[in-house]
N, CA, C and O of each residue as an XYZ file, in Angstrom:
416
protein
N       0.813     -1.183      0.000
C       0.000      0.000      0.000
C       0.858      1.249      0.000
O       1.994      1.240      0.475
N       0.302      2.322     -0.538
C       1.032      3.583     -0.589
C       0.680      4.423      0.626
O      -0.253      4.110      1.365
N       1.441      5.497      0.824
C       1.218      6.388      1.962
C       0.192      7.465      1.606
O       0.551      8.640      1.535
N      -1.021      7.115      1.389
C      -2.071      8.088      1.079
C      -2.916      8.292      2.313
O      -3.207      7.344      3.043
N      -3.309      9.529      2.544
C      -4.190      9.806      3.673
C      -5.614      9.547      3.244
O      -6.007      9.914      2.137
N      -6.394      8.920      4.106
C      -7.784      8.648      3.729
C      -8.595      9.932      3.670
O      -8.347     10.862      4.438
N      -9.551      9.985      2.773
C     -10.418     11.153      2.629
C     -11.354     11.223      3.816
O     -11.923     10.208      4.217
N     -11.523     12.398      4.382
C     -12.429     12.561      5.514
C     -13.814     12.888      5.003
O     -13.978     13.461      3.926
N     -14.800     12.518      5.783
C     -16.173     12.787      5.378
C     -16.651     14.141      5.877
O     -17.741     14.580      5.510
N     -15.841     14.828      6.723
C     -16.242     16.127      7.246
C     -16.023     17.200      6.185
O     -14.962     17.248      5.564
N     -17.019     18.063      5.973
C     -16.827     19.147      4.994
C     -15.866     20.185      5.562
O     -15.811     20.396      6.774
N     -15.130     20.812      4.700
C     -14.222     21.866      5.151
C     -15.017     23.133      5.395
O     -15.983     23.420      4.689
N     -14.603     23.887      6.401
C     -15.298     25.126      6.741
C     -14.987     26.190      5.699
O     -13.826     26.349      5.322
N     -15.998     26.929      5.217
C     -15.730     27.994      4.239
C     -14.975     29.138      4.905
O     -15.094     29.355      6.110
N     -14.208     29.858      4.120
C     -13.454     30.992      4.640
C     -14.420     32.090      5.059
O     -15.447     32.311      4.418
N     -14.078     32.768      6.137
C     -14.929     33.849      6.635
C     -14.925     34.993      5.629
O     -13.883     35.284      5.042
N     -16.073     35.655      5.413
C     -16.118     36.743      4.426
C     -15.217     37.912      4.802
O     -14.736     38.621      3.918
N     -14.976     38.128      6.098
C     -14.120     39.242      6.499
C     -12.678     38.999      6.064
O     -11.949     39.948      5.777
N     -12.264     37.737      6.014
C     -10.908     37.432      5.595
C     -10.759     37.533      4.072
O      -9.691     37.880      3.567
N     -11.825     37.231      3.361
C     -11.758     37.201      1.907
C     -11.552     38.607      1.324
O     -10.666     38.819      0.496
N     -12.368     39.548      1.759
C     -12.263     40.909      1.240
C     -12.658     41.881      2.347
O     -13.556     41.580      3.133
N     -12.013     43.025      2.424
C     -12.401     43.994      3.454
C     -13.794     44.534      3.152
O     -14.136     44.801      2.000
N     -14.589     44.690      4.205
C     -15.959     45.168      4.048
C     -15.942     46.667      3.767
O     -15.334     47.437      4.511
N     -16.608     47.076      2.694
C     -16.644     48.487      2.347
C     -17.973     49.079      2.787
O     -19.002     48.403      2.786
N     -17.933     50.334      3.158
C     -19.122     51.024      3.611
C     -19.916     51.494      2.404
O     -19.340     51.997      1.439
N     -21.219     51.336      2.451
C     -22.059     51.753      1.341
C     -22.167     53.262      1.259
O     -21.850     53.962      2.222
N     -22.607     53.766      0.129
C     -22.811     55.197     -0.019
C     -24.001     55.621      0.818
O     -25.022     54.934      0.863
N     -23.865     56.746      1.474
C     -24.932     57.243      2.329
C     -25.399     58.594      1.824
O     -24.594     59.422      1.396
N     -26.700     58.811      1.876
C     -27.262     60.066      1.410
C     -26.887     61.189      2.375
O     -26.833     60.986      3.588
N     -26.632     62.359      1.828
C     -26.404     63.547      2.650
C     -27.371     64.627      2.203
O     -27.732     64.707      1.028
N     -27.777     65.436      3.128
C     -28.711     66.533      2.855
C     -28.224     67.779      3.592
O     -27.532     67.679      4.605
N     -28.589     68.944      3.079
C     -28.290     70.213      3.735
C     -29.616     70.876      4.043
O     -30.476     71.003      3.171
N     -29.777     71.302      5.298
C     -31.036     71.917      5.694
C     -30.865     72.850      6.874
O     -29.751     73.078      7.346
N     -31.973     73.384      7.345
C     -31.996     74.355      8.430
C     -32.584     73.700      9.673
O     -33.585     72.987      9.593
N     -31.955     73.945     10.824
C     -32.444     73.410     12.092
C     -33.671     74.211     12.512
O     -33.604     75.433     12.645
N     -34.793     73.521     12.721
C     -36.020     74.194     13.143
C     -36.333     73.932     14.613
O     -37.155     74.634     15.202
N     -35.687     72.929     15.213
C     -35.884     72.655     16.634
C     -34.677     71.907     17.177
O     -34.127     71.021     16.523
N     -34.274     72.287     18.402
C     -33.199     71.574     19.086
C     -33.542     71.373     20.556
O     -32.654     71.322     21.407
N     -34.822     71.260     20.847
C     -35.279     71.195     22.235
C     -35.162     69.815     22.847
O     -35.279     69.674     24.064
N     -34.931     68.786     22.030
C     -34.756     67.440     22.557
C     -33.291     67.199     22.878
O     -32.409     67.859     22.327
N     -33.037     66.262     23.760
C     -31.660     65.932     24.115
C     -31.009     65.144     22.978
O     -31.523     64.110     22.550
N     -29.871     65.648     22.494
C     -29.082     64.995     21.447
C     -29.835     64.786     20.136
O     -29.499     63.889     19.362
N     -30.849     65.608     19.883
C     -31.625     65.499     18.647
C     -31.909     66.883     18.094
O     -32.238     67.805     18.839
N     -31.779     67.020     16.789
C     -32.133     68.258     16.102
C     -33.109     67.915     14.991
O     -32.955     66.904     14.306
N     -34.110     68.760     14.819
C     -35.052     68.587     13.722
C     -34.592     69.498     12.600
O     -34.502     70.715     12.763
N     -34.299     68.882     11.446
C     -33.757     69.619     10.304
C     -34.785     69.609      9.185
O     -35.297     68.557      8.801
N     -35.081     70.806      8.663
C     -36.047     70.925      7.572
C     -35.284     71.092      6.254
O     -34.438     71.974      6.108
N     -35.612     70.220      5.309
C     -34.994     70.236      3.987
C     -36.040     70.742      2.996
O     -37.156     70.225      2.950
N     -35.684     71.740      2.212
C     -36.598     72.270      1.201
C     -36.061     71.916     -0.179
O     -34.926     72.246     -0.524
N     -36.898     71.237     -0.962
C     -36.514     70.889     -2.324
C     -37.468     71.571     -3.297
O     -38.633     71.809     -2.981
N     -36.959     71.879     -4.478
C     -37.774     72.504     -5.526
C     -37.970     71.489     -6.632
O     -37.002     71.043     -7.248
N     -39.219     71.120     -6.888
C     -39.534     70.116     -7.903
C     -40.655     70.631     -8.797
O     -41.486     71.421     -8.349
N     -40.688     70.199    -10.044
C     -41.792     70.609    -10.913
C     -43.075     69.859    -10.546
O     -43.041     68.670    -10.230
N     -44.184     70.556    -10.591
C     -45.490     69.942    -10.344
C     -45.741     68.898    -11.427
O     -45.466     69.167    -12.597
N     -46.257     67.713    -11.082
C     -46.420     66.651    -12.081
C     -47.321     67.027    -13.264
O     -47.067     66.616    -14.396
N     -48.359     67.797    -13.001
C     -49.292     68.123    -14.077
C     -49.006     69.479    -14.716
O     -49.007     69.610    -15.940
N     -48.761     70.489    -13.873
C     -48.665     71.850    -14.390
C     -47.239     72.307    -14.670
O     -47.047     73.363    -15.273
N     -46.232     71.541    -14.250
C     -44.817     71.815    -14.507
C     -44.290     73.100    -13.880
O     -43.182     73.530    -14.200
N     -45.066     73.719    -12.991
C     -44.569     74.878    -12.270
C     -43.669     74.381    -11.140
O     -43.952     73.346    -10.536
N     -42.600     75.101    -10.852
C     -41.694     74.709     -9.775
C     -42.366     75.017     -8.437
O     -42.769     76.152     -8.180
N     -42.481     74.000     -7.596
C     -43.062     74.170     -6.266
C     -42.058     73.706     -5.225
O     -41.207     72.859     -5.498
N     -42.168     74.274     -4.025
C     -41.273     73.891     -2.931
C     -41.921     72.784     -2.108
O     -43.114     72.819     -1.808
N     -41.101     71.803     -1.753
C     -41.542     70.751     -0.843
C     -40.601     70.759      0.346
O     -39.385     70.845      0.175
N     -41.147     70.672      1.541
C     -40.274     70.640      2.712
C     -40.521     69.354      3.489
O     -41.652     68.884      3.605
N     -39.443     68.801      4.013
C     -39.482     67.567      4.782
C     -38.670     67.773      6.046
O     -37.623     68.420      6.017
N     -39.149     67.225      7.160
C     -38.413     67.321      8.417
C     -37.740     65.993      8.714
O     -38.356     64.933      8.601
N     -36.475     66.058      9.092
C     -35.706     64.878      9.478
C     -35.241     65.041     10.913
O     -34.841     66.131     11.324
N     -35.294     63.970     11.666
C     -34.776     63.961     13.032
C     -33.341     63.460     12.959
O     -33.094     62.333     12.529
N     -32.396     64.293     13.377
C     -30.979     63.969     13.262
C     -30.346     63.864     14.643
O     -30.665     64.639     15.545
N     -29.447     62.899     14.797
C     -28.734     62.705     16.053
C     -27.614     63.735     16.153
O     -26.756     63.819     15.273
N     -27.628     64.515     17.225
C     -26.629     65.562     17.461
C     -25.989     65.269     18.818
O     -26.471     65.733     19.851
N     -24.903     64.499     18.809
C     -24.286     64.001     20.049
C     -23.866     65.115     20.999
O     -24.082     65.005     22.206
N     -23.267     66.189     20.478
C     -22.747     67.256     21.340
C     -23.678     68.456     21.447
O     -23.289     69.478     22.012
N     -24.884     68.362     20.925
C     -25.847     69.473     20.922
C     -25.224     70.741     20.336
O     -25.357     71.821     20.910
N     -24.545     70.612     19.196
C     -23.882     71.745     18.548
C     -24.862     72.613     17.782
O     -24.691     73.830     17.722
N     -25.884     72.010     17.198
C     -26.791     72.743     16.308
C     -27.738     73.635     17.099
O     -28.335     73.209     18.087
N     -27.863     74.866     16.654
C     -28.804     75.818     17.236
C     -29.888     76.110     16.206
O     -29.703     75.858     15.016
N     -31.014     76.640     16.664
C     -32.102     76.946     15.746
C     -31.640     77.961     14.710
O     -30.994     78.953     15.046
N     -31.977     77.705     13.442
C     -31.608     78.595     12.354
C     -30.289     78.254     11.698
O     -29.957     78.841     10.667
N     -29.509     77.312     12.262
C     -28.225     76.926     11.671
C     -28.436     76.144     10.386
O     -29.405     75.396     10.253
N     -27.522     76.324      9.441
C     -27.493     75.524      8.222
C     -26.569     74.342      8.500
O     -25.395     74.535      8.815
N     -27.090     73.116      8.385
C     -26.325     71.926      8.755
C     -26.347     70.891      7.643
O     -27.223     70.897      6.777
N     -25.353     69.994      7.690
C     -25.303     68.844      6.782
C     -25.594     67.603      7.626
O     -24.994     67.411      8.684
N     -26.524     66.759      7.149
C     -26.851     65.525      7.842
C     -26.588     64.343      6.913
O     -26.597     64.486      5.691
N     -26.353     63.172      7.511
C     -26.042     61.974      6.744
C     -26.918     60.826      7.234
O     -27.219     60.708      8.422
N     -27.310     59.998      6.298
C     -28.127     58.837      6.593
C     -27.346     57.860      7.467
O     -26.137     57.704      7.300
N     -28.034     57.205      8.395
C     -27.389     56.226      9.262
C     -28.394     55.147      9.637
O     -29.545     55.182      9.202
N     -27.955     54.193     10.444
C     -28.853     53.131     10.896
C     -29.924     53.731     11.804
O     -29.724     54.825     12.331
N     -31.045     53.056     12.003
C     -32.068     53.590     12.898
C     -31.545     53.722     14.325
O     -31.050     52.756     14.906
N     -31.658     54.925     14.881
C     -31.203     55.182     16.245
C     -32.358     55.216     17.224
O     -32.157     54.994     18.418
N     -33.549     55.485     16.753
C     -34.754     55.467     17.580
C     -35.943     55.326     16.635
O     -35.777     55.013     15.456
N     -37.129     55.556     17.158
C     -38.336     55.399     16.338
C     -38.314     56.320     15.113
O     -38.740     55.919     14.030
N     -37.824     57.539     15.278
C     -37.842     58.512     14.186
C     -36.467     58.889     13.650
O     -36.360     59.365     12.520
N     -35.406     58.684     14.442
C     -34.073     59.155     14.028
C     -33.381     58.163     13.105
O     -33.091     57.033     13.496
N     -33.119     58.599     11.870
C     -32.371     57.802     10.903
C     -31.256     58.618     10.263
O     -30.671     58.192      9.268
N     -30.959     59.776     10.817
C     -29.947     60.680     10.290
C     -29.053     61.122     11.428
O     -29.451     61.078     12.592
N     -27.832     61.553     11.094
C     -26.933     62.098     12.107
C     -26.313     63.375     11.576
O     -26.121     63.540     10.371
N     -26.003     64.274     12.496
C     -25.425     65.562     12.144
C     -23.958     65.369     11.768
O     -23.197     64.776     12.532
N     -23.559     65.863     10.602
C     -22.170     65.742     10.153
C     -21.414     67.010     10.519
O     -20.348     66.950     11.132
N     -21.978     68.181     10.134
C     -21.305     69.436     10.428
C     -22.290     70.591     10.406
O     -23.338     70.537      9.763
N     -21.915     71.639     11.132
C     -22.679     72.882     11.100
C     -22.008     73.769     10.055
O     -20.839     74.129     10.196
N     -22.753     74.119      9.004
C     -22.182     74.907      7.915
C     -22.179     76.399      8.217
O     -21.212     77.091      7.901
N     -23.254     76.905      8.829
C     -23.352     78.337      9.099
C     -24.209     78.570     10.332
O     -25.284     77.986     10.466
N     -23.736     79.424     11.233
C     -24.514     79.774     12.438
C     -25.475     80.875     12.139
O     -26.215     81.306     13.023
């Protein structure tokens, strides 16, 4: 007989995905808006105004949306122009975080 090792019936474990390739962060949406409220702890309400054409009449109309953004250091004051970025859900309403204060 030759010196051959017998084949095992146990399947080999697949390589972990973290070892195969480094995990890259996905692109995250950013918005610029005005702080309309900062009365909650570590939260700022940011209003974003977009200009879009009306579907039927094609006139440009303004649409405003409020986002609840996480502000860890309570830097944002009412009336500030801020940049926010999309993030994982932090609470029932918070899905954004404050990146920077652009203008006081």
